[in-house]
N, C-alpha and C positions, 0 to 999 in steps of 0.2 A: 390534464398534466399529473405528473408526479412529484413528490417533493421528496429527494433523498436527503437524509441527514445522517451526517457520519462525525462522531467526536472521536479523533485519536489520539495519540500520547500528548500531543502538543497542543491542539486546539481545535475547533470544530468549521467543520465544511459543509455546505449546501448545493447540491446540484438540482436543477431543476430541466425534468424532461417532458417531451412529449411523445409517447411511446420510444423508441429507441435512440431519438435525438437528443442530445444534450442541449440545453437552448441555453444554460447560463450557468456558473459558478459561483459562489459568494462565498469570500474566503478573505481571514478569517471571520467567525461566525460568534457572537455571545449566547447565552440561553434567551437572554431578554429578548434578543433580538426577533426570536421566531416566530410571536405573534403577528409581529407588524409583516414580517416573510409572508406567513400563512394568507395573511389579509392581502395582501398587496396581490398574490400569485392565483389563489384561489385553487389550491390543488384538489385533485380528486382522490388520490390515494399517497400516502406517507410510507416510508420504512426509516426506521432509528436502528444504528448501530452506533455502541460505546464502547471507547476502551478506556474509558476514564472516567466521565461523569456516570452516575448512576441512571440507570434507562429511565426510571420511573421521572427523575428529575426531568429529563428531557419532553418526556411525553405528555406531563401537566400542561406544558406549553400548547399542545397543537390538540385542536379540536377534530381535524382531518383524520377519517379512516385510516389509522395504523396498523403496521406491523413491525414488531420489536423483534432484532436480529438475536439469534439463539443457536445453541448447537444442535437443538431441535428443530430447528425450523427446516419446514420440507424443503429439499433443493433437488435440482435435475442431476444429482450426481452422489455418490455415494462417499461417505467420513470413514475412512479406516484409519483414522487417528485412533492410538489408545487411549486416550486423556480426553475426550472432546470436551468435557466440561471446562478446560484451561485453554483450549484452543481459542485465540486471538480470532476476533470477528473479522478485523482488518485484513487476515490471511485468508478467512472464507472467504469474504468478498472477491479477493484480487482472484482467487481460485474463479470464481464464480465469472467473475470478467473474463480470464481466458477461455473458461469452457463455452461462454456464449460468443465471444470474438473467432474462436476457432472450432467450434462447430462440433465440440467435444473431442478434438484430438489431443493427443499428449503432450503436454504441455509442461514448463518449467517458469513459473512466476517470481521475478526477484524484484522484490519492494524496498526501495532505497527512500529510508526515510529517517527516524529519531533510531530506529534497526533496521539492520538489513536481513530481509528473511529470505529463504528460501523455500519454494512449496510447490511441489510438485505431483501432477495430475496424469495418473495413468489409467488406461481402460476404465475411464471413466468411474475411476474412484481416489481421492483425495488421500496420499499416502503420509504427509507429513513433509519435513524438509529440514531448514535449519536456521537459527537465529544470530548475528554478531553485530556487535556493536556499528552504528550508524556514524559516518563522517564529522559532523557537530559532536557526538558523542566521545570519538577517539580524540577529536583536539581539545576540549574540556578536560579530558580523562589524565592528560598528557601535563595540561596545565594544573589541575587540583594535586595531583597524587606525587609531582615532584616539586622539591625546591625552589628550580630558577627558571624552568621552561615557560616561555612565556604563552599565553593564549593566542593564538593566531587565526585569522580569516582565512578561507581557501581562496586561489586565485586560478584564472583559466590556464596558464602557462607553467604548471607545476616541474620543476625541474627534477632531473633523474638526480643528480649529483647538488645535493645541498652546500650551497658555499657559503651561509650563516645559518645560525641554531633557526631561526623560523622557516627559512628555504629547506633544511632539512626535516625538519616535521613535516612539511607540506609536502615534500618527495616519498618518504615512509608511508604516511599516511594515504595519499590518491593514489600515487603507485601501487602501495600496499592492497589497496582496496582495487582497485584495475585489476591486479594479479590475481586478488582472491576470485575473483566474478569471474575472471575466464577460465580458471583453474576447476572452481566447482560446476561451470557448465561442462566443461570436459568430463569431468566425473561422473555427472549423471548424463550425460550422453553414451559414454563408455556402457553405463550400466542399463539406460529403457532405450538404446538407440535413438531414432530420429524423434526430435520435440521440438516445440515451437517455442521459441525463446520470448518473454516479454519482460522488458522492467518498467517498473511504474514507481510511486513516489515523489516525493518533493526534488533529490537527487539526482533523479533518472536521467534528465538533461543533460547535467552537469558530465555524468560518466557515459552515455551515450556514446558519443565520438571519438572516447577512449577505449572503447571496446572491440576486439577485432571479430568478434565473433556475429553469427548471422541473428540480429535480434530486432525486435518490434517495440519501440518506445510509447507507450501507453499513459502519460501521466495522472490520467482521470481514471485507471482502470477499476478500483475500487468503487467509483460512485456508480460506475456503470454496470458492474457487478452487481451492486444490492438493487439497481434499477432493474435488473433480467431475474432476480432474486424474488422483487417485488410482483413484477406481473406475474412471474412463474405459480406467486400464491393467489392472485386476484383474478387469474384468468379462470 
């Protein structure tokens, strides 16, 4: 069994895999829970990825044979990013998930989490992409940086024409994100041709039905990518 540990910008998450099969996801996970998780599931190998907590603070809780993801970790594709040391590990893992799922086909990965990231893999080279604020960050920003706008929660049926201040916020942010994603998909497709489009992250299911483009939703793509990287390095 493989133990996959991913600490993102918001919280920790653990995936348990038997080869390529995702058996269980534990979310959220705190650092002090890792020893008991390891004791219960007795994994053979482990990979650690963190965008927030120092990796050493995580690995000191784990005795299993472990790999810490970095921009120097061997991958089945090349990194064409000009500043790989600044590249978010979750972005590497998401592209790896697309690589393994699509057998290396040209892909665009859209991760809808704290931030929205766009990452493109072309001819087995990760080129980079874009970063914009995520849905909840946008909602909080309107409340934080204005005097009178309220903090509102997203709803399934956001109106096009907001008839209240809250509905106007929801219209602007939810419809704005949807339009942003669809236009960026068109721009990448115009530049690179046929692409496999994958959306992942905590808000992927929320936006999946709103998008007109042909996409595949894979909420646990990052965990699957990390598991693929682990297997690539231990096999």
